[in-house]
ROZARO-913468 format. One record per atom (N, C-alpha, C, O): residue number from 0; x, z, y; atom name; residue in one letter. Coordinates in nm, 4 decimals. Layout:
BEGIN
+-----+----------+----------+----------+------+------+
| seq |        u |        w |        v | atom | type |
+-----+----------+----------+----------+------+------+
| NUM |        X |        Z |        Y |   CA |    A |
...
+-----+----------+----------+----------+------+------+
//
This chain:
BEGIN
+-----+----------+----------+----------+------+------+
| seq |        u |        w |        v | atom | type |
+-----+----------+----------+----------+------+------+
|   0 |   0.0901 |   0.0157 |  -0.1177 |    N |    S |
|   0 |   0.0142 |   0.0102 |  -0.0184 |   CA |    S |
|   0 |   0.0911 |  -0.0098 |   0.1250 |    C |    S |
|   0 |   0.2129 |   0.0079 |   0.1260 |    O |    S |
|   1 |   0.0360 |  -0.0395 |   0.2242 |    N |    D |
|   1 |   0.1146 |  -0.0469 |   0.3530 |   CA |    D |
|   1 |   0.0820 |   0.0987 |   0.4670 |    C |    D |
|   1 |  -0.0160 |   0.1157 |   0.5396 |    O |    D |
|   2 |   0.1482 |   0.1474 |   0.4567 |    N |    T |
|   2 |   0.1429 |   0.2848 |   0.5168 |   CA |    T |
|   2 |   0.2287 |   0.2896 |   0.6696 |    C |    T |
|   2 |   0.3371 |   0.2357 |   0.6917 |    O |    T |
|   3 |   0.1523 |   0.3643 |   0.7590 |    N |    A |
|   3 |   0.2305 |   0.3741 |   0.8608 |   CA |    A |
|   3 |   0.3045 |   0.4953 |   0.8938 |    C |    A |
|   3 |   0.2432 |   0.5971 |   0.9259 |    O |    A |
|   4 |   0.4711 |   0.4910 |   0.8866 |    N |    V |
|   4 |   0.5830 |   0.6006 |   0.9030 |   CA |    V |
|   4 |   0.5471 |   0.6435 |   1.0665 |    C |    V |
|   4 |   0.5439 |   0.5476 |   1.1436 |    O |    V |
|   5 |   0.5208 |   0.7744 |   1.1234 |    N |    S |
|   5 |   0.4989 |   0.7798 |   1.2646 |   CA |    S |
|   5 |   0.5801 |   0.9046 |   1.2857 |    C |    S |
|   5 |   0.6029 |   0.9379 |   1.4020 |    O |    S |
|   6 |   0.6299 |   0.9831 |   1.1791 |    N |    T |
|   6 |   0.7408 |   1.0827 |   1.2703 |   CA |    T |
|   6 |   0.8760 |   1.0603 |   1.2310 |    C |    T |
|   6 |   0.8989 |   0.9984 |   1.1271 |    O |    T |
|   7 |   0.9773 |   1.1083 |   1.3099 |    N |    T |
|   7 |   1.1034 |   1.0652 |   1.3005 |   CA |    T |
|   7 |   1.1768 |   1.1640 |   1.1648 |    C |    T |
|   7 |   1.2853 |   1.1365 |   1.1133 |    O |    T |
|   8 |   1.0971 |   1.2699 |   1.1288 |    N |    Q |
|   8 |   1.1500 |   1.2905 |   1.0176 |   CA |    Q |
|   8 |   1.0787 |   1.2438 |   0.9008 |    C |    Q |
|   8 |   1.1266 |   1.2647 |   0.7893 |    O |    Q |
|   9 |   0.9640 |   1.1799 |   0.9160 |    N |    M |
|   9 |   0.9575 |   1.1258 |   0.7966 |   CA |    M |
|   9 |   1.0375 |   0.9803 |   0.7894 |    C |    M |
|   9 |   1.0814 |   0.9430 |   0.6806 |    O |    M |
|  10 |   1.0491 |   0.9267 |   0.8682 |    N |    R |
|  10 |   1.1404 |   0.8189 |   0.8839 |   CA |    R |
|  10 |   1.2629 |   0.8494 |   0.7945 |    C |    R |
|  10 |   1.2887 |   0.7733 |   0.7012 |    O |    R |
|  11 |   1.3371 |   0.9547 |   0.8191 |    N |    R |
|  11 |   1.4439 |   1.0042 |   0.7580 |   CA |    R |
|  11 |   1.4243 |   1.0118 |   0.6312 |    C |    R |
|  11 |   1.5094 |   0.9649 |   0.5555 |    O |    R |
|  12 |   1.3142 |   1.0694 |   0.5837 |    N |    I |
|  12 |   1.3008 |   1.0831 |   0.4509 |   CA |    I |
|  12 |   1.2975 |   0.9542 |   0.3690 |    C |    I |
|  12 |   1.3638 |   0.9188 |   0.2715 |    O |    I |
|  13 |   1.1856 |   0.8859 |   0.4488 |    N |    V |
|  13 |   1.1715 |   0.7446 |   0.3340 |   CA |    V |
|  13 |   1.3011 |   0.6478 |   0.3682 |    C |    V |
|  13 |   1.3072 |   0.5478 |   0.2967 |    O |    V |
|  14 |   1.3930 |   0.6607 |   0.4549 |    N |    L |
|  14 |   1.5436 |   0.6209 |   0.4819 |   CA |    L |
|  14 |   1.5868 |   0.6620 |   0.3428 |    C |    L |
|  14 |   1.6098 |   0.5836 |   0.2507 |    O |    L |
|  15 |   1.5960 |   0.8081 |   0.3376 |    N |    L |
|  15 |   1.7125 |   0.8502 |   0.2198 |   CA |    L |
|  15 |   1.6336 |   0.7896 |   0.0933 |    C |    L |
|  15 |   1.6794 |   0.7102 |   0.0112 |    O |    L |
|  16 |   1.5287 |   0.8348 |   0.0958 |    N |    H |
|  16 |   1.4946 |   0.8044 |  -0.0525 |   CA |    H |
|  16 |   1.4804 |   0.6280 |  -0.0768 |    C |    H |
|  16 |   1.4642 |   0.5870 |  -0.1917 |    O |    H |
|  17 |   1.4859 |   0.5558 |   0.0094 |    N |    S |
|  17 |   1.5366 |   0.4308 |   0.0039 |   CA |    S |
|  17 |   1.6791 |   0.3727 |  -0.0368 |    C |    S |
|  17 |   1.7101 |   0.2698 |  -0.0969 |    O |    S |
|  18 |   1.7432 |   0.4606 |   0.0098 |    N |    I |
|  18 |   1.8607 |   0.4486 |  -0.0371 |   CA |    I |
|  18 |   1.9081 |   0.5216 |  -0.1520 |    C |    I |
|  18 |   2.0173 |   0.4876 |  -0.1976 |    O |    I |
|  19 |   1.8548 |   0.6016 |  -0.1983 |    N |    V |
|  19 |   1.8704 |   0.6632 |  -0.3126 |   CA |    V |
|  19 |   1.8130 |   0.5668 |  -0.4420 |    C |    V |
|  19 |   1.8515 |   0.5590 |  -0.5587 |    O |    V |
|  20 |   1.7216 |   0.5087 |  -0.3801 |    N |    S |
|  20 |   1.6258 |   0.4226 |  -0.5107 |   CA |    S |
|  20 |   1.7263 |   0.3105 |  -0.5081 |    C |    S |
|  20 |   1.7241 |   0.2665 |  -0.6230 |    O |    S |
|  21 |   1.8097 |   0.2438 |  -0.4407 |    N |    F |
|  21 |   1.8614 |   0.1270 |  -0.4233 |   CA |    F |
|  21 |   1.9566 |   0.1500 |  -0.5145 |    C |    F |
|  21 |   1.9665 |   0.0719 |  -0.6091 |    O |    F |
|  22 |   2.0387 |   0.2545 |  -0.5035 |    N |    F |
|  22 |   2.1547 |   0.3057 |  -0.5909 |   CA |    F |
|  22 |   2.1333 |   0.3318 |  -0.7792 |    C |    F |
|  22 |   2.2018 |   0.3149 |  -0.8800 |    O |    F |
|  23 |   2.0002 |   0.3800 |  -0.7461 |    N |    F |
|  23 |   1.9462 |   0.4244 |  -0.8527 |   CA |    F |
|  23 |   1.9180 |   0.3012 |  -0.9106 |    C |    F |
|  23 |   1.9352 |   0.3088 |  -1.0322 |    O |    F |
|  24 |   1.8828 |   0.1934 |  -0.8756 |    N |    N |
|  24 |   1.8306 |   0.0757 |  -0.9280 |   CA |    N |
|  24 |   1.9754 |  -0.0322 |  -0.9718 |    C |    N |
|  24 |   1.9724 |  -0.1261 |  -1.0513 |    O |    N |
|  25 |   2.0818 |   0.0115 |  -0.9010 |    N |    T |
|  25 |   2.1900 |  -0.0676 |  -0.8778 |   CA |    T |
|  25 |   2.2375 |  -0.0133 |  -1.0377 |    C |    T |
|  25 |   2.2653 |  -0.0937 |  -1.1268 |    O |    T |
|  26 |   2.2409 |   0.1228 |  -1.0547 |    N |    V |
|  26 |   2.3064 |   0.1688 |  -1.1784 |   CA |    V |
|  26 |   2.2132 |   0.1300 |  -1.3456 |    C |    V |
|  26 |   2.2522 |   0.1122 |  -1.4610 |    O |    V |
|  27 |   2.0965 |   0.1305 |  -1.2878 |    N |    I |
|  27 |   2.0020 |   0.0487 |  -1.4458 |   CA |    I |
|  27 |   2.0796 |  -0.0601 |  -1.4389 |    C |    I |
|  27 |   2.1714 |  -0.0713 |  -1.5202 |    O |    I |
|  28 |   2.0606 |  -0.1447 |  -1.3558 |    N |    V |
|  28 |   2.0909 |  -0.2989 |  -1.3415 |   CA |    V |
|  28 |   2.2418 |  -0.3076 |  -1.4389 |    C |    V |
|  28 |   2.2659 |  -0.3737 |  -1.5399 |    O |    V |
|  29 |   2.3145 |  -0.2259 |  -1.3724 |    N |    A |
|  29 |   2.4654 |  -0.2581 |  -1.4192 |   CA |    A |
|  29 |   2.4442 |  -0.1955 |  -1.5559 |    C |    A |
|  29 |   2.5189 |  -0.2455 |  -1.6401 |    O |    A |
|  30 |   2.3763 |  -0.1152 |  -1.5952 |    N |    A |
|  30 |   2.4237 |  -0.0302 |  -1.7181 |   CA |    A |
|  30 |   2.3437 |  -0.1553 |  -1.8047 |    C |    A |
|  30 |   2.4150 |  -0.2081 |  -1.8901 |    O |    A |
|  31 |   2.2106 |  -0.2063 |  -1.7932 |    N |    A |
|  31 |   2.1753 |  -0.3290 |  -1.8682 |   CA |    A |
|  31 |   2.2565 |  -0.4319 |  -1.9112 |    C |    A |
|  31 |   2.2539 |  -0.4694 |  -2.0284 |    O |    A |
|  32 |   2.3422 |  -0.4909 |  -1.8114 |    N |    V |
|  32 |   2.4137 |  -0.5925 |  -1.8066 |   CA |    V |
|  32 |   2.4912 |  -0.5404 |  -1.8978 |    C |    V |
|  32 |   2.4773 |  -0.5955 |  -2.0070 |    O |    V |
|  33 |   2.5894 |  -0.4309 |  -1.8947 |    N |    N |
|  33 |   2.6528 |  -0.3890 |  -1.9769 |   CA |    N |
|  33 |   2.6379 |  -0.4044 |  -2.1266 |    C |    N |
|  33 |   2.7013 |  -0.4666 |  -2.2119 |    O |    N |
|  34 |   2.5374 |  -0.3300 |  -2.1282 |    N |    L |
|  34 |   2.4612 |  -0.3115 |  -2.2798 |   CA |    L |
|  34 |   2.4596 |  -0.4650 |  -2.3186 |    C |    L |
|  34 |   2.5272 |  -0.4982 |  -2.4160 |    O |    L |
|  35 |   2.3925 |  -0.5547 |  -2.2544 |    N |    A |
|  35 |   2.3730 |  -0.7233 |  -2.2966 |   CA |    A |
|  35 |   2.5629 |  -0.7543 |  -2.3096 |    C |    A |
|  35 |   2.5971 |  -0.8151 |  -2.4110 |    O |    A |
|  36 |   2.6449 |  -0.7241 |  -2.2373 |    N |    V |
|  36 |   2.7695 |  -0.7899 |  -2.2767 |   CA |    V |
|  36 |   2.8128 |  -0.7517 |  -2.3626 |    C |    V |
|  36 |   2.8942 |  -0.8199 |  -2.4247 |    O |    V |
|  37 |   2.7758 |  -0.6201 |  -2.4056 |    N |    S |
|  37 |   2.8408 |  -0.5470 |  -2.5596 |   CA |    S |
|  37 |   2.7822 |  -0.6011 |  -2.6509 |    C |    S |
|  37 |   2.8432 |  -0.6324 |  -2.7531 |    O |    S |
|  38 |   2.6805 |  -0.6193 |  -2.6391 |    N |    L |
|  38 |   2.6185 |  -0.6862 |  -2.7951 |   CA |    L |
|  38 |   2.6207 |  -0.8305 |  -2.8117 |    C |    L |
|  38 |   2.5990 |  -0.8967 |  -2.9133 |    O |    L |
|  39 |   2.6561 |  -0.8743 |  -2.6726 |    N |    G |
|  39 |   2.6912 |  -1.0192 |  -2.7223 |   CA |    G |
|  39 |   2.8469 |  -1.0526 |  -2.7607 |    C |    G |
|  39 |   2.8750 |  -1.1598 |  -2.8143 |    O |    G |
|  40 |   2.9367 |  -0.9639 |  -2.7332 |    N |    S |
|  40 |   3.0875 |  -0.9684 |  -2.7970 |   CA |    S |
|  40 |   3.0861 |  -0.9610 |  -2.8918 |    C |    S |
|  40 |   3.1655 |  -1.0283 |  -2.9576 |    O |    S |
|  41 |   2.9951 |  -0.8750 |  -2.9540 |    N |    R |
|  41 |   3.0526 |  -0.8706 |  -3.1410 |   CA |    R |
|  41 |   3.0203 |  -0.9708 |  -3.2219 |    C |    R |
|  41 |   3.0560 |  -0.9691 |  -3.3397 |    O |    R |
+-----+----------+----------+----------+------+------+
//
């Protein structure tokens, strides 16, 4: 859904959440690629 972020504190929380989510997803994708390469090289 499209929501409005109106306070400065909430903007900071949303920004922090976005950054943490980005790195978490990066780790998940890297692990999946690593697993695929490991299984492919057997």
